[in-house]
PQR file of N, CA, C, O and H, with PARSE charges and radii, in Angstrom:
ATOM      1  N   MET A   1      21.800   7.131  10.358 -0.4000 1.5000
ATOM      2  CA  MET A   1      21.075   5.805  10.161 -0.0000 2.0000
ATOM      3  C   MET A   1      19.523   5.798  10.819  0.5500 1.7000
ATOM      4  O   MET A   1      18.621   5.078  10.389 -0.5500 1.4000
ATOM      5  N   LEU A   2      19.414   6.555  11.724 -0.4000 1.5000
ATOM      6  CA  LEU A   2      17.666   6.536  12.389 -0.0000 2.0000
ATOM      7  C   LEU A   2      17.476   7.270  11.856  0.5500 1.7000
ATOM      8  O   LEU A   2      16.887   6.827  10.869 -0.5500 1.4000
ATOM      9  H   LEU A   2      20.147   7.139  12.072  0.4000 1.0000
ATOM     10  N   SER A   3      17.627   8.844  11.749 -0.4000 1.5000
ATOM     11  CA  SER A   3      16.687   9.356  10.819 -0.0000 2.0000
ATOM     12  C   SER A   3      16.425   9.344   9.511  0.5500 1.7000
ATOM     13  O   SER A   3      15.508  10.011   9.032 -0.5500 1.4000
ATOM     14  H   SER A   3      18.105   9.203  12.550  0.4000 1.0000
ATOM     15  N   ASN A   4      17.554   8.248   8.496 -0.4000 1.5000
ATOM     16  CA  ASN A   4      16.654   7.453   7.276 -0.0000 2.0000
ATOM     17  C   ASN A   4      16.149   6.560   7.569  0.5500 1.7000
ATOM     18  O   ASN A   4      15.486   6.522   6.532 -0.5500 1.4000
ATOM     19  H   ASN A   4      18.299   7.707   8.885  0.4000 1.0000
ATOM     20  N   ARG A   5      15.901   5.920   7.965 -0.4000 1.5000
ATOM     21  CA  ARG A   5      15.188   4.584   8.816 -0.0000 2.0000
ATOM     22  C   ARG A   5      13.444   5.552   9.125  0.5500 1.7000
ATOM     23  O   ARG A   5      12.443   5.230   8.486 -0.5500 1.4000
ATOM     24  H   ARG A   5      16.440   5.951   8.807  0.4000 1.0000
ATOM     25  N   THR A   6      13.419   6.796  10.274 -0.4000 1.5000
ATOM     26  CA  THR A   6      12.447   7.061  10.431 -0.0000 2.0000
ATOM     27  C   THR A   6      11.984   7.770   8.819  0.5500 1.7000
ATOM     28  O   THR A   6      10.830   7.404   8.597 -0.5500 1.4000
ATOM     29  H   THR A   6      14.233   7.058  10.794  0.4000 1.0000
ATOM     30  N   GLU A   7      12.310   8.313   8.102 -0.4000 1.5000
ATOM     31  CA  GLU A   7      12.286   8.595   6.893 -0.0000 2.0000
ATOM     32  C   GLU A   7      11.614   7.629   5.879  0.5500 1.7000
ATOM     33  O   GLU A   7      10.878   7.940   4.943 -0.5500 1.4000
ATOM     34  H   GLU A   7      13.247   8.611   8.282  0.4000 1.0000
ATOM     35  N   ILE A   8      11.888   6.789   6.138 -0.4000 1.5000
ATOM     36  CA  ILE A   8      11.801   5.267   5.187 -0.0000 2.0000
ATOM     37  C   ILE A   8      10.031   5.454   5.613  0.5500 1.7000
ATOM     38  O   ILE A   8       9.030   5.846   5.014 -0.5500 1.4000
ATOM     39  H   ILE A   8      12.486   6.536   6.898  0.4000 1.0000
ATOM     40  N   LEU A   9      10.333   4.937   6.960 -0.4000 1.5000
ATOM     41  CA  LEU A   9       8.877   4.292   7.970 -0.0000 2.0000
ATOM     42  C   LEU A   9       7.519   5.420   7.295  0.5500 1.7000
ATOM     43  O   LEU A   9       6.378   5.307   6.847 -0.5500 1.4000
ATOM     44  H   LEU A   9      11.147   4.618   7.447  0.4000 1.0000
ATOM     45  N   GLU A  10       8.775   6.762   7.649 -0.4000 1.5000
ATOM     46  CA  GLU A  10       7.499   7.805   7.226 -0.0000 2.0000
ATOM     47  C   GLU A  10       6.958   7.434   5.941  0.5500 1.7000
ATOM     48  O   GLU A  10       5.746   7.254   5.820 -0.5500 1.4000
ATOM     49  H   GLU A  10       9.702   6.854   8.012  0.4000 1.0000
ATOM     50  N   GLU A  11       7.930   7.275   4.755 -0.4000 1.5000
ATOM     51  CA  GLU A  11       7.395   7.314   3.162 -0.0000 2.0000
ATOM     52  C   GLU A  11       6.470   6.045   3.572  0.5500 1.7000
ATOM     53  O   GLU A  11       5.270   6.308   3.479 -0.5500 1.4000
ATOM     54  H   GLU A  11       8.914   7.421   4.853  0.4000 1.0000
ATOM     55  N   TYR A  12       6.674   5.132   3.872 -0.4000 1.5000
ATOM     56  CA  TYR A  12       5.904   3.915   4.107 -0.0000 2.0000
ATOM     57  C   TYR A  12       4.745   3.949   4.764  0.5500 1.7000
ATOM     58  O   TYR A  12       4.087   2.919   4.622 -0.5500 1.4000
ATOM     59  H   TYR A  12       7.648   4.919   3.948  0.4000 1.0000
ATOM     60  N   ARG A  13       4.152   4.963   5.588 -0.4000 1.5000
ATOM     61  CA  ARG A  13       2.966   4.453   6.264 -0.0000 2.0000
ATOM     62  C   ARG A  13       2.127   5.146   5.318  0.5500 1.7000
ATOM     63  O   ARG A  13       1.094   4.679   4.837 -0.5500 1.4000
ATOM     64  H   ARG A  13       4.687   5.800   5.703  0.4000 1.0000
ATOM     65  N   GLN A  14       2.844   6.802   4.961 -0.4000 1.5000
ATOM     66  CA  GLN A  14       2.151   7.340   3.903 -0.0000 2.0000
ATOM     67  C   GLN A  14       1.727   6.964   2.729  0.5500 1.7000
ATOM     68  O   GLN A  14       0.629   7.339   2.318 -0.5500 1.4000
ATOM     69  H   GLN A  14       3.683   7.181   5.352  0.4000 1.0000
ATOM     70  N   ALA A  15       2.739   5.961   1.825 -0.4000 1.5000
ATOM     71  CA  ALA A  15       2.005   5.181   0.662 -0.0000 2.0000
ATOM     72  C   ALA A  15       0.627   3.677   1.618  0.5500 1.7000
ATOM     73  O   ALA A  15      -0.380   3.136   1.160 -0.5500 1.4000
ATOM     74  H   ALA A  15       3.631   5.656   2.158  0.4000 1.0000
ATOM     75  N   ASN A  16       1.112   3.578   2.583 -0.4000 1.5000
ATOM     76  CA  ASN A  16       0.008   2.766   3.047 -0.0000 2.0000
ATOM     77  C   ASN A  16      -1.358   3.176   3.608  0.5500 1.7000
ATOM     78  O   ASN A  16      -2.348   2.476   3.822 -0.5500 1.4000
ATOM     79  H   ASN A  16       1.930   4.017   2.955  0.4000 1.0000
ATOM     80  N   ALA A  17      -1.176   4.398   3.778 -0.4000 1.5000
ATOM     81  CA  ALA A  17      -2.341   5.408   3.890 -0.0000 2.0000
ATOM     82  C   ALA A  17      -2.787   5.859   2.838  0.5500 1.7000
ATOM     83  O   ALA A  17      -4.010   5.995   2.845 -0.5500 1.4000
ATOM     84  H   ALA A  17      -0.372   4.967   3.604  0.4000 1.0000
ATOM     85  N   GLN A  18      -2.403   6.075   2.156 -0.4000 1.5000
ATOM     86  CA  GLN A  18      -3.000   6.458   0.233 -0.0000 2.0000
ATOM     87  C   GLN A  18      -2.983   5.185  -0.372  0.5500 1.7000
ATOM     88  O   GLN A  18      -3.432   5.438  -1.490 -0.5500 1.4000
ATOM     89  H   GLN A  18      -1.409   5.965   2.150  0.4000 1.0000
ATOM     90  N   LEU A  19      -2.727   3.862  -0.336 -0.4000 1.5000
ATOM     91  CA  LEU A  19      -3.166   2.597  -0.728 -0.0000 2.0000
ATOM     92  C   LEU A  19      -4.528   2.443   0.051  0.5500 1.7000
ATOM     93  O   LEU A  19      -5.308   1.733  -0.584 -0.5500 1.4000
ATOM     94  H   LEU A  19      -2.363   3.657   0.572  0.4000 1.0000
ATOM     95  N   ALA A  20      -4.933   2.810   1.002 -0.4000 1.5000
ATOM     96  CA  ALA A  20      -5.885   2.323   2.268 -0.0000 2.0000
ATOM     97  C   ALA A  20      -6.972   2.663   1.891  0.5500 1.7000
ATOM     98  O   ALA A  20      -8.043   2.061   1.814 -0.5500 1.4000
ATOM     99  H   ALA A  20      -4.300   3.386   1.518  0.4000 1.0000
ATOM    100  N   THR A  21      -6.448   4.376   1.483 -0.4000 1.5000
ATOM    101  CA  THR A  21      -7.776   5.466   0.851 -0.0000 2.0000
ATOM    102  C   THR A  21      -8.354   4.623  -0.515  0.5500 1.7000
ATOM    103  O   THR A  21      -9.540   4.366  -0.722 -0.5500 1.4000
ATOM    104  H   THR A  21      -5.578   4.865   1.546  0.4000 1.0000
ATOM    105  N   LEU A  22      -7.533   4.366  -1.141 -0.4000 1.5000
ATOM    106  CA  LEU A  22      -7.680   3.860  -2.684 -0.0000 2.0000
ATOM    107  C   LEU A  22      -8.793   2.701  -2.673  0.5500 1.7000
ATOM    108  O   LEU A  22      -9.910   2.819  -3.177 -0.5500 1.4000
ATOM    109  H   LEU A  22      -6.570   4.575  -0.974  0.4000 1.0000
ATOM    110  N   LYS A  23      -8.362   1.696  -2.092 -0.4000 1.5000
ATOM    111  CA  LYS A  23      -8.641   0.784  -1.352 -0.0000 2.0000
ATOM    112  C   LYS A  23     -10.111   1.074  -1.084  0.5500 1.7000
ATOM    113  O   LYS A  23     -10.749   0.367  -1.863 -0.5500 1.4000
ATOM    114  H   LYS A  23      -7.454   1.600  -1.683  0.4000 1.0000
ATOM    115  N   GLN A  24     -10.808   1.689  -0.443 -0.4000 1.5000
ATOM    116  CA  GLN A  24     -12.032   1.919   0.920 -0.0000 2.0000
ATOM    117  C   GLN A  24     -12.740   2.871  -0.738  0.5500 1.7000
ATOM    118  O   GLN A  24     -13.944   2.803  -0.489 -0.5500 1.4000
ATOM    119  H   GLN A  24     -10.290   2.263   0.190  0.4000 1.0000
ATOM    120  N   GLU A  25     -12.676   3.357  -1.630 -0.4000 1.5000
ATOM    121  CA  GLU A  25     -12.977   4.432  -2.679 -0.0000 2.0000
ATOM    122  C   GLU A  25     -13.427   3.673  -3.563  0.5500 1.7000
ATOM    123  O   GLU A  25     -14.552   3.826  -4.038 -0.5500 1.4000
ATOM    124  H   GLU A  25     -11.698   3.412  -1.832  0.4000 1.0000
ATOM    125  N   GLU A  26     -12.345   2.429  -4.038 -0.4000 1.5000
ATOM    126  CA  GLU A  26     -13.131   1.467  -4.760 -0.0000 2.0000
ATOM    127  C   GLU A  26     -13.758   0.251  -4.425  0.5500 1.7000
ATOM    128  O   GLU A  26     -13.943  -0.452  -5.419 -0.5500 1.4000
ATOM    129  H   GLU A  26     -11.431   2.305  -3.652  0.4000 1.0000
ATOM    130  N   SER A  27     -14.283  -0.405  -3.001 -0.4000 1.5000
ATOM    131  CA  SER A  27     -15.105  -1.396  -2.590 -0.0000 2.0000
ATOM    132  C   SER A  27     -16.213  -0.431  -2.563  0.5500 1.7000
ATOM    133  O   SER A  27     -17.297  -0.982  -2.754 -0.5500 1.4000
ATOM    134  H   SER A  27     -14.133   0.165  -2.194  0.4000 1.0000
ATOM    135  N   ALA A  28     -16.312   1.557  -2.285 -0.4000 1.5000
ATOM    136  CA  ALA A  28     -17.420   1.901  -2.015 -0.0000 2.0000
ATOM    137  C   ALA A  28     -18.303   2.405  -2.995  0.5500 1.7000
ATOM    138  O   ALA A  28     -19.032   3.381  -2.821 -0.5500 1.4000
ATOM    139  H   ALA A  28     -15.431   2.005  -2.130  0.4000 1.0000
ATOM    140  N   ASN A  29     -18.207   1.478  -4.414 -0.4000 1.5000
ATOM    141  CA  ASN A  29     -18.717   1.318  -5.814 -0.0000 2.0000
ATOM    142  C   ASN A  29     -19.400   0.167  -6.061  0.5500 1.7000
ATOM    143  O   ASN A  29     -20.130  -0.357  -6.903 -0.5500 1.4000
ATOM    144  H   ASN A  29     -17.615   0.684  -4.556  0.4000 1.0000
ATOM    145  N   VAL A  30     -18.923  -0.011  -5.083 -0.4000 1.5000
ATOM    146  CA  VAL A  30     -18.949  -2.203  -5.260 -0.0000 2.0000
ATOM    147  C   VAL A  30     -20.820  -2.124  -4.345  0.5500 1.7000
ATOM    148  O   VAL A  30     -21.109  -1.612  -3.263 -0.5500 1.4000
ATOM    149  H   VAL A  30     -18.330   0.415  -4.400  0.4000 1.0000
ATOM    150  N   GLN A  31     -21.480  -2.660  -5.080 -0.4000 1.5000
ATOM    151  CA  GLN A  31     -22.600  -3.170  -4.496 -0.0000 2.0000
ATOM    152  C   GLN A  31     -23.427  -4.350  -4.728  0.5500 1.7000
ATOM    153  O   GLN A  31     -23.730  -4.758  -5.849 -0.5500 1.4000
ATOM    154  H   GLN A  31     -21.246  -3.077  -5.958  0.4000 1.0000
ATOM    155  N   SER A  32     -23.847  -4.986  -3.409 -0.4000 1.5000
ATOM    156  CA  SER A  32     -24.103  -6.485  -2.931 -0.0000 2.0000
ATOM    157  C   SER A  32     -25.011  -6.918  -4.455  0.5500 1.7000
ATOM    158  O   SER A  32     -25.506  -6.048  -5.171 -0.5500 1.4000
ATOM    159  H   SER A  32     -23.601  -4.655  -2.499  0.4000 1.0000
ATOM    160  N   SER A  33     -25.093  -8.270  -4.730 -0.4000 1.5000
ATOM    161  CA  SER A  33     -25.891  -8.721  -5.394 -0.0000 2.0000
ATOM    162  C   SER A  33     -25.623  -9.807  -5.478  0.5500 1.7000
ATOM    163  O   SER A  33     -24.542 -10.316  -5.179 -0.5500 1.4000
ATOM    164  H   SER A  33     -24.691  -8.977  -4.149  0.4000 1.0000
ATOM    165  N   SER A  34     -26.792 -10.452  -6.000 -0.4000 1.5000
ATOM    166  CA  SER A  34     -26.330 -12.129  -6.628 -0.0000 2.0000
ATOM    167  C   SER A  34     -26.260 -12.442  -7.750  0.5500 1.7000
ATOM    168  O   SER A  34     -26.138 -13.647  -7.970 -0.5500 1.4000
ATOM    169  H   SER A  34     -27.670 -10.039  -6.243  0.4000 1.0000
ATOM    170  N   ALA A  35     -26.302 -11.598  -8.785 -0.4000 1.5000
ATOM    171  CA  ALA A  35     -25.750 -11.667  -9.789 -0.0000 2.0000
ATOM    172  C   ALA A  35     -23.780 -11.637 -10.119  0.5500 1.7000
ATOM    173  O   ALA A  35     -22.881 -11.118  -9.457 -0.5500 1.4000
ATOM    174  H   ALA A  35     -26.402 -10.619  -8.607  0.4000 1.0000
ATOM    175  N   THR A  36     -23.755 -12.177 -10.995 -0.4000 1.5000
ATOM    176  CA  THR A  36     -22.150 -11.959 -11.135 -0.0000 2.0000
ATOM    177  C   THR A  36     -21.539 -10.072 -11.638  0.5500 1.7000
ATOM    178  O   THR A  36     -22.011  -9.375 -12.536 -0.5500 1.4000
ATOM    179  H   THR A  36     -24.486 -12.599 -11.533  0.4000 1.0000
ATOM    180  N   VAL A  37     -20.700  -9.816 -10.935 -0.4000 1.5000
ATOM    181  CA  VAL A  37     -20.807  -8.541 -11.655 -0.0000 2.0000
ATOM    182  C   VAL A  37     -18.971  -8.233 -11.420  0.5500 1.7000
ATOM    183  O   VAL A  37     -18.319  -8.311 -10.379 -0.5500 1.4000
ATOM    184  H   VAL A  37     -20.317 -10.382 -10.205  0.4000 1.0000
ATOM    185  N   THR A  38     -18.470  -7.833 -12.966 -0.4000 1.5000
ATOM    186  CA  THR A  38     -17.062  -7.267 -13.204 -0.0000 2.0000
ATOM    187  C   THR A  38     -17.052  -6.097 -13.031  0.5500 1.7000
ATOM    188  O   THR A  38     -17.742  -5.156 -13.424 -0.5500 1.4000
ATOM    189  H   THR A  38     -18.999  -7.769 -13.812  0.4000 1.0000
ATOM    190  N   ILE A  39     -15.711  -6.286 -12.032 -0.4000 1.5000
ATOM    191  CA  ILE A  39     -15.659  -5.202 -11.312 -0.0000 2.0000
ATOM    192  C   ILE A  39     -14.470  -4.123 -12.096  0.5500 1.7000
ATOM    193  O   ILE A  39     -13.500  -4.693 -11.596 -0.5500 1.4000
ATOM    194  H   ILE A  39     -15.151  -7.050 -11.712  0.4000 1.0000
ATOM    195  N   GLU A  40     -14.219  -3.684 -12.427 -0.4000 1.5000
ATOM    196  CA  GLU A  40     -13.427  -2.688 -13.240 -0.0000 2.0000
ATOM    197  C   GLU A  40     -12.926  -1.514 -12.349  0.5500 1.7000
ATOM    198  O   GLU A  40     -13.519  -0.454 -12.144 -0.5500 1.4000
ATOM    199  H   GLU A  40     -15.007  -3.220 -12.833  0.4000 1.0000
ATOM    200  N   PRO A  41     -11.356  -2.025 -11.712 -0.5600 1.5000
ATOM    201  CA  PRO A  41     -10.893  -0.852 -11.340  0.2800 2.0000
ATOM    202  C   PRO A  41     -10.813   0.432 -11.576  0.5500 1.7000
ATOM    203  O   PRO A  41     -10.484   0.589 -12.752 -0.5500 1.4000
ATOM    204  N   ARG A  42     -10.966   1.505 -10.986 -0.4000 1.5000
ATOM    205  CA  ARG A  42     -10.435   2.930 -11.511 -0.0000 2.0000
ATOM    206  C   ARG A  42      -9.360   3.126 -11.000  0.5500 1.7000
ATOM    207  O   ARG A  42      -8.744   3.979 -11.639 -0.5500 1.4000
ATOM    208  H   ARG A  42     -11.234   1.377 -10.031  0.4000 1.0000
ATOM    209  N   PHE A  43      -8.589   2.597  -9.792 -0.4000 1.5000
ATOM    210  CA  PHE A  43      -7.408   2.617  -9.359 -0.0000 2.0000
ATOM    211  C   PHE A  43      -6.048   1.384  -9.431  0.5500 1.7000
ATOM    212  O   PHE A  43      -4.936   1.231  -8.927 -0.5500 1.4000
ATOM    213  H   PHE A  43      -9.090   1.905  -9.272  0.4000 1.0000
ATOM    214  N   GLY A  44      -6.870   0.745 -10.299 -0.4000 1.5000
ATOM    215  CA  GLY A  44      -5.619  -0.384 -10.533 -0.0000 2.0000
ATOM    216  C   GLY A  44      -4.595   0.068 -10.653  0.5500 1.7000
ATOM    217  O   GLY A  44      -3.864  -0.604  -9.926 -0.5500 1.4000
ATOM    218  H   GLY A  44      -7.773   0.869 -10.709  0.4000 1.0000
ATOM    219  N   ASN A  45      -3.843   1.065 -11.284 -0.4000 1.5000
ATOM    220  CA  ASN A  45      -2.375   1.276 -11.439 -0.0000 2.0000
ATOM    221  C   ASN A  45      -1.516   2.208 -10.580  0.5500 1.7000
ATOM    222  O   ASN A  45      -0.291   2.335 -10.586 -0.5500 1.4000
ATOM    223  H   ASN A  45      -4.437   1.610 -11.875  0.4000 1.0000
ATOM    224  N   GLU A  46      -2.562   2.914  -9.744 -0.4000 1.5000
ATOM    225  CA  GLU A  46      -1.846   3.489  -8.926 -0.0000 2.0000
ATOM    226  C   GLU A  46      -1.834   2.403  -7.959  0.5500 1.7000
ATOM    227  O   GLU A  46      -0.781   2.222  -7.348 -0.5500 1.4000
ATOM    228  H   GLU A  46      -3.557   2.811  -9.740  0.4000 1.0000
ATOM    229  N   MET A  47      -2.994   1.524  -7.678 -0.4000 1.5000
ATOM    230  CA  MET A  47      -2.984   0.748  -6.017 -0.0000 2.0000
ATOM    231  C   MET A  47      -1.754  -0.278  -6.026  0.5500 1.7000
ATOM    232  O   MET A  47      -1.185  -0.757  -5.045 -0.5500 1.4000
ATOM    233  H   MET A  47      -3.850   1.670  -8.175  0.4000 1.0000
ATOM    234  N   ASN A  48      -1.449  -0.524  -7.591 -0.4000 1.5000
ATOM    235  CA  ASN A  48       0.000  -1.582  -8.035 -0.0000 2.0000
ATOM    236  C   ASN A  48       0.561  -0.806  -7.607  0.5500 1.7000
ATOM    237  O   ASN A  48       0.529  -0.898  -6.380 -0.5500 1.4000
ATOM    238  H   ASN A  48      -1.912  -0.134  -8.388  0.4000 1.0000
ATOM    239  N   ALA A  49       1.358   0.339  -8.089 -0.4000 1.5000
ATOM    240  CA  ALA A  49       2.477   0.945  -8.132 -0.0000 2.0000
ATOM    241  C   ALA A  49       3.030   0.949  -6.483  0.5500 1.7000
ATOM    242  O   ALA A  49       4.151   0.597  -6.116 -0.5500 1.4000
ATOM    243  H   ALA A  49       1.383   0.414  -9.086  0.4000 1.0000
ATOM    244  N   LEU A  50       1.624   1.581  -5.386 -0.4000 1.5000
ATOM    245  CA  LEU A  50       1.532   1.786  -4.038 -0.0000 2.0000
ATOM    246  C   LEU A  50       1.838   0.410  -3.596  0.5500 1.7000
ATOM    247  O   LEU A  50       2.891   0.237  -2.983 -0.5500 1.4000
ATOM    248  H   LEU A  50       0.713   1.867  -5.684  0.4000 1.0000
ATOM    249  N   SER A  51       1.003  -0.656  -3.841 -0.4000 1.5000
ATOM    250  CA  SER A  51       1.691  -1.995  -3.247 -0.0000 2.0000
ATOM    251  C   SER A  51       3.228  -2.642  -3.642  0.5500 1.7000
ATOM    252  O   SER A  51       4.048  -3.402  -3.127 -0.5500 1.4000
ATOM    253  H   SER A  51       0.148  -0.516  -4.339  0.4000 1.0000
ATOM    254  N   SER A  52       3.088  -1.917  -4.775 -0.4000 1.5000
ATOM    255  CA  SER A  52       4.802  -2.257  -4.998 -0.0000 2.0000
ATOM    256  C   SER A  52       5.526  -1.569  -3.919  0.5500 1.7000
ATOM    257  O   SER A  52       6.189  -2.223  -3.115 -0.5500 1.4000
ATOM    258  H   SER A  52       2.421  -1.300  -5.193  0.4000 1.0000
ATOM    259  N   LYS A  53       5.432  -0.180  -3.847 -0.4000 1.5000
ATOM    260  CA  LYS A  53       6.180   0.573  -2.727 -0.0000 2.0000
ATOM    261  C   LYS A  53       6.188   0.401  -1.530  0.5500 1.7000
ATOM    262  O   LYS A  53       7.252   0.611  -0.947 -0.5500 1.4000
ATOM    263  H   LYS A  53       4.893   0.352  -4.500  0.4000 1.0000
ATOM    264  N   CYS A  54       5.141   0.010  -0.843 -0.4000 1.5000
ATOM    265  CA  CYS A  54       5.056  -0.839   0.444 -0.0000 2.0000
ATOM    266  C   CYS A  54       5.966  -1.801   0.331  0.5500 1.7000
ATOM    267  O   CYS A  54       7.131  -1.631   0.690 -0.5500 1.4000
ATOM    268  H   CYS A  54       4.277  -0.161  -1.317  0.4000 1.0000
ATOM    269  N   ALA A  55       5.451  -3.085  -0.260 -0.4000 1.5000
ATOM    270  CA  ALA A  55       6.858  -4.311  -0.388 -0.0000 2.0000
ATOM    271  C   ALA A  55       8.071  -3.899  -0.309  0.5500 1.7000
ATOM    272  O   ALA A  55       8.786  -4.221   0.640 -0.5500 1.4000
ATOM    273  H   ALA A  55       4.504  -3.223  -0.552  0.4000 1.0000
ATOM    274  N   GLN A  56       8.468  -3.157  -1.254 -0.4000 1.5000
ATOM    275  CA  GLN A  56       9.999  -2.239  -0.782 -0.0000 2.0000
ATOM    276  C   GLN A  56      10.357  -1.768   0.023  0.5500 1.7000
ATOM    277  O   GLN A  56      11.295  -2.184   0.703 -0.5500 1.4000
ATOM    278  H   GLN A  56       7.888  -2.896  -2.025  0.4000 1.0000
ATOM    279  N   LEU A  57       9.554  -0.451   0.272 -0.4000 1.5000
ATOM    280  CA  LEU A  57       9.820  -0.312   1.852 -0.0000 2.0000
ATOM    281  C   LEU A  57      10.176  -1.335   3.003  0.5500 1.7000
ATOM    282  O   LEU A  57      10.940  -1.481   3.957 -0.5500 1.4000
ATOM    283  H   LEU A  57       8.792  -0.113  -0.281  0.4000 1.0000
ATOM    284  N   ASP A  58       9.293  -1.866   2.418 -0.4000 1.5000
ATOM    285  CA  ASP A  58       8.587  -3.574   3.815 -0.0000 2.0000
ATOM    286  C   ASP A  58       9.688  -3.587   3.905  0.5500 1.7000
ATOM    287  O   ASP A  58      10.174  -2.840   4.754 -0.5500 1.4000
ATOM    288  H   ASP A  58       8.672  -1.748   1.643  0.4000 1.0000
ATOM    289  N   MET A  59      10.587  -4.426   3.088 -0.4000 1.5000
ATOM    290  CA  MET A  59      11.677  -5.059   2.769 -0.0000 2.0000
ATOM    291  C   MET A  59      13.282  -4.367   3.044  0.5500 1.7000
ATOM    292  O   MET A  59      14.283  -5.079   3.118 -0.5500 1.4000
ATOM    293  H   MET A  59      10.191  -5.033   2.399  0.4000 1.0000
ATOM    294  N   ILE A  60      13.308  -3.061   3.158 -0.4000 1.5000
ATOM    295  CA  ILE A  60      14.048  -2.674   3.387 -0.0000 2.0000
ATOM    296  C   ILE A  60      14.333  -1.827   4.849  0.5500 1.7000
ATOM    297  O   ILE A  60      15.361  -1.457   5.416 -0.5500 1.4000
ATOM    298  H   ILE A  60      12.495  -2.482   3.098  0.4000 1.0000
ATOM    299  N   LEU A  61      12.740  -1.711   5.182 -0.4000 1.5000
ATOM    300  CA  LEU A  61      13.465  -1.686   7.014 -0.0000 2.0000
ATOM    301  C   LEU A  61      13.357  -2.827   7.387  0.5500 1.7000
ATOM    302  O   LEU A  61      13.687  -2.790   8.572 -0.5500 1.4000
ATOM    303  H   LEU A  61      11.904  -2.012   4.721  0.4000 1.0000
ATOM    304  N   GLU A  62      12.900  -4.625   6.923 -0.4000 1.5000
ATOM    305  CA  GLU A  62      13.456  -5.160   7.489 -0.0000 2.0000
ATOM    306  C   GLU A  62      15.103  -5.677   7.645  0.5500 1.7000
ATOM    307  O   GLU A  62      15.832  -5.936   8.602 -0.5500 1.4000
ATOM    308  H   GLU A  62      12.631  -4.655   5.960  0.4000 1.0000
ATOM    309  N   ALA A  63      15.255  -5.675   6.160 -0.4000 1.5000
ATOM    310  CA  ALA A  63      17.161  -5.504   5.912 -0.0000 2.0000
ATOM    311  C   ALA A  63      17.849  -4.387   7.316  0.5500 1.7000
ATOM    312  O   ALA A  63      18.698  -4.785   8.114 -0.5500 1.4000
ATOM    313  H   ALA A  63      14.662  -5.465   5.382  0.4000 1.0000
ATOM    314  N   MET A  64      17.415  -3.389   7.326 -0.4000 1.5000
ATOM    315  CA  MET A  64      17.538  -2.343   8.511 -0.0000 2.0000
ATOM    316  C   MET A  64      17.510  -2.956   9.872  0.5500 1.7000
ATOM    317  O   MET A  64      18.317  -2.572  10.719 -0.5500 1.4000
ATOM    318  H   MET A  64      16.725  -3.066   6.678  0.4000 1.0000
ATOM    319  N   GLU A  65      16.890  -3.614  10.057 -0.4000 1.5000
ATOM    320  CA  GLU A  65      16.179  -3.963  11.471 -0.0000 2.0000
ATOM    321  C   GLU A  65      17.366  -5.286  11.804  0.5500 1.7000
ATOM    322  O   GLU A  65      18.176  -5.351  12.728 -0.5500 1.4000
ATOM    323  H   GLU A  65      16.235  -3.926   9.369  0.4000 1.0000
ATOM    324  N   ALA A  66      17.141  -6.150  10.814 -0.4000 1.5000
ATOM    325  CA  ALA A  66      18.006  -7.726  10.539 -0.0000 2.0000
ATOM    326  C   ALA A  66      19.839  -7.165  10.804  0.5500 1.7000
ATOM    327  O   ALA A  66      20.681  -7.608  11.585 -0.5500 1.4000
ATOM    328  H   ALA A  66      16.482  -6.097  10.064  0.4000 1.0000
ATOM    329  N   SER A  67      19.937  -5.868   9.624 -0.4000 1.5000
ATOM    330  CA  SER A  67      21.653  -5.241  10.107 -0.0000 2.0000
ATOM    331  C   SER A  67      21.709  -4.485  11.560  0.5500 1.7000
ATOM    332  O   SER A  67      22.682  -3.780  11.829 -0.5500 1.4000
ATOM    333  H   SER A  67      19.253  -5.509   8.990  0.4000 1.0000
ATOM    334  N   GLU A  68      20.618  -4.660  12.500 -0.4000 1.5000
ATOM    335  CA  GLU A  68      20.849  -3.626  13.697 -0.0000 2.0000
ATOM    336  C   GLU A  68      21.327  -4.864  14.866  0.5500 1.7000
ATOM    337  O   GLU A  68      21.931  -4.769  15.934 -0.5500 1.4000
ATOM    338  H   GLU A  68      19.828  -5.233  12.281  0.4000 1.0000
ATOM    339  N   ASP A  69      20.826  -5.895  14.217 -0.4000 1.5000
ATOM    340  CA  ASP A  69      20.520  -7.265  15.656 -0.0000 2.0000
ATOM    341  C   ASP A  69      21.736  -7.610  16.046  0.5500 1.7000
ATOM    342  O   ASP A  69      21.884  -8.449  16.935 -0.5500 1.4000
ATOM    343  H   ASP A  69      20.335  -5.972  13.349  0.4000 1.0000
TER
END
């Protein structure tokens, strides 16, 4: 059970790091302006998929923790 938790935690960390990288790359192209700007996300689908993955892994980790209590 512990190795399984460790693997899930590592997968969560990797997905979270990838998501942070994509968010950083996405925001690097946004420039400050007083005009209204429409942002077309280049990594929208990837970010949504990674966000969903992180949420699912987080729920699994929380359930594992609750079952240990």
